[in-house]
C-alpha positions as CSV (number, residue, x, y, z in Angstrom):
1,M,-46.9,82.2,77.4
2,S,-45.9,85.8,78.6
3,D,-49.3,87.3,78.3
4,R,-50.6,84.6,80.9
5,K,-48.1,86.0,83.4
6,N,-50.3,89.1,84.4
7,K,-53.8,87.3,84.2
8,Y,-55.0,86.1,87.6
9,M,-58.2,84.2,88.5
10,N,-61.1,86.2,89.5
11,P,-61.4,85.9,93.2
12,Y,-65.2,85.9,93.1
13,L,-65.0,82.9,90.5
14,A,-62.4,81.0,92.7
15,G,-64.8,81.4,95.7
16,F,-67.6,80.0,93.8
17,I,-65.6,77.2,92.7
18,I,-64.2,76.3,96.3
19,G,-67.9,76.6,97.4
20,L,-68.8,73.9,94.8
21,M,-66.0,71.7,95.7
22,L,-67.0,72.1,99.6
23,I,-70.6,70.8,98.6
24,A,-69.2,67.9,96.5
25,A,-67.1,67.1,99.5
26,Y,-70.2,67.0,101.9
27,Y,-72.1,65.0,99.3
28,F,-69.6,62.4,98.4
29,S,-67.5,61.9,101.5
30,G,-69.9,63.3,104.4
31,E,-66.9,65.6,105.5
32,G,-66.0,69.3,104.7
33,L,-62.7,70.6,103.4
34,G,-59.5,71.2,105.5
35,G,-55.7,70.6,105.7
36,S,-54.8,69.3,109.0
37,G,-56.6,66.0,108.8
38,A,-54.3,64.7,105.9
39,F,-51.0,65.7,107.8
40,K,-52.5,63.7,110.9
41,K,-53.3,60.7,108.7
42,V,-49.7,60.6,107.4
43,V,-48.2,60.8,110.9
44,I,-50.5,58.0,112.1
45,A,-49.5,55.9,109.2
46,S,-45.9,56.6,109.7
47,V,-45.9,55.6,113.4
48,D,-47.8,52.5,112.6
49,A,-45.2,51.6,110.0
50,V,-42.3,52.1,112.3
51,A,-44.0,50.9,115.5
52,H,-47.1,48.9,115.2
53,D,-47.4,47.6,118.5
54,Y,-47.2,50.9,119.9
55,A,-49.5,52.5,117.6
56,K,-52.3,50.0,118.2
57,D,-52.2,50.5,122.0
58,A,-51.6,54.4,122.1
59,A,-54.8,56.3,122.6
60,Y,-54.1,58.9,120.0
61,F,-53.3,56.3,117.3
62,A,-55.3,53.3,118.1
63,P,-58.8,54.3,116.7
64,A,-57.4,55.0,113.2
65,V,-54.9,51.9,113.4
66,N,-57.2,49.2,114.6
67,R,-59.8,50.0,112.0
68,G,-58.1,47.4,109.7
69,E,-57.8,49.7,106.9
70,S,-54.7,52.4,106.1
71,P,-55.1,55.9,107.4
72,L,-53.9,56.8,104.1
73,N,-57.1,55.6,102.5
74,S,-58.9,58.9,102.8
75,F,-60.2,61.7,100.7
76,L,-58.1,64.4,102.7
77,I,-54.8,62.8,101.4
78,F,-56.0,63.1,97.9
79,E,-57.3,66.6,98.5
80,I,-53.9,67.8,99.8
81,L,-52.2,65.9,96.7
82,G,-54.4,67.7,94.6
83,V,-53.8,71.2,96.1
84,I,-50.0,70.5,95.9
85,A,-50.6,69.4,92.2
86,G,-53.0,72.3,91.4
87,A,-50.4,74.8,92.9
88,I,-47.7,73.4,90.7
89,L,-49.6,73.5,87.5
90,S,-51.1,77.0,88.1
91,A,-47.7,78.3,88.8
92,A,-46.2,76.7,85.7
93,Y,-49.1,77.9,83.5
94,F,-48.7,81.5,84.7
95,G,-45.0,81.6,84.4
96,R,-44.4,81.8,88.2
97,L,-42.9,78.4,89.0
98,S,-39.7,79.0,91.0
99,F,-38.1,78.6,94.3
100,K,-37.8,81.8,96.2
101,L,-38.0,82.8,99.8
102,G,-40.7,85.3,100.4
103,K,-39.7,87.7,103.1
104,G,-39.5,91.5,103.8
105,P,-36.5,93.4,103.7
106,N,-35.9,93.5,107.3
107,I,-35.6,89.9,108.0
108,T,-32.7,87.6,107.2
109,N,-33.3,84.4,105.4
110,K,-32.4,82.4,108.5
111,T,-34.7,84.1,110.7
112,R,-37.7,83.7,107.9
113,L,-37.0,80.0,107.9
114,V,-36.8,79.6,111.7
115,A,-40.2,81.7,112.0
116,A,-41.6,79.4,109.3
117,V,-40.6,76.2,111.0
118,F,-41.9,77.5,114.3
119,G,-45.2,78.7,112.7
120,G,-45.7,75.3,111.3
121,I,-45.0,73.6,114.5
122,L,-47.7,76.0,116.2
123,W,-50.1,75.3,113.4
124,G,-49.7,71.6,113.7
125,I,-50.2,71.8,117.6
126,G,-53.0,74.3,117.4
127,S,-54.8,72.2,114.6
128,Q,-54.8,69.2,116.9
129,L,-55.9,71.1,120.1
130,G,-58.6,72.6,118.2
131,R,-59.6,69.4,116.5
132,G,-59.0,70.8,112.9
133,C,-57.4,73.6,111.0
134,T,-58.7,77.2,110.4
135,S,-59.6,76.6,107.0
136,G,-61.6,73.6,107.8
137,L,-63.4,75.6,110.6
138,V,-64.4,78.4,108.6
139,M,-65.2,76.9,105.2
140,S,-66.8,73.7,106.7
141,G,-68.5,75.5,109.6
142,M,-69.9,78.3,107.6
143,A,-71.2,75.9,104.9
144,V,-73.4,74.2,107.3
145,N,-74.3,77.6,108.9
146,S,-72.7,76.8,112.2
147,L,-72.1,79.8,114.6
148,S,-68.7,78.4,115.3
149,G,-67.8,79.0,111.6
150,Y,-68.6,82.6,111.8
151,V,-67.0,83.2,115.2
152,G,-64.0,81.4,113.8
153,L,-63.6,83.6,110.9
154,I,-64.0,86.7,112.9
155,A,-61.3,85.4,115.3
156,I,-58.9,84.2,112.6
157,F,-58.9,87.5,110.8
158,G,-59.1,89.7,113.9
159,G,-56.2,87.8,115.4
160,G,-54.3,87.8,112.1
161,Y,-54.5,91.7,111.7
162,L,-53.5,92.0,115.3
163,F,-50.6,89.9,115.2
164,A,-49.4,91.4,111.9
165,W,-49.6,94.8,113.4
166,F,-46.9,93.8,116.0
167,L,-44.8,92.1,113.4
168,R,-45.2,94.6,110.4
169,K,-41.6,96.1,110.9
170,L,-40.2,92.8,109.9
171,W,-42.1,92.9,106.5
172,L,-42.2,96.6,105.6
């Protein structure tokens, strides 16, 4: 087991496998890959379970609730469950399965957790305003050769580098 700790998957092979998975997703489901859709479906199913009368009349929830089938009956739910299971299995296989808080030396644990929660909230709001998450935009958009996929890739990485420059002192 110890010799596996220093081995990592070849990033080119990983990209190739992700590309094959994207092709399979389009072929079998007619949709691309992404993460935010699964979380949206869990929220819709939760609201429906707690307040069905509200969910069936609310403009945001009604289209999914009134179809007659559970919003959880979606490949996106299984995609995210597979991502979670795959991450746990990979970490266990390579001897990295542990709970730790990743942060720079100039940030407290409390600040890191508050920033993570705030960032998660912003991601949730942004993914709904943008009608999907960044991974879905780039991977699925570029897979169908959409200009928005390429523009999104440039904007995401450009924005990330710019934002990181302002916050770098928290991590270095």
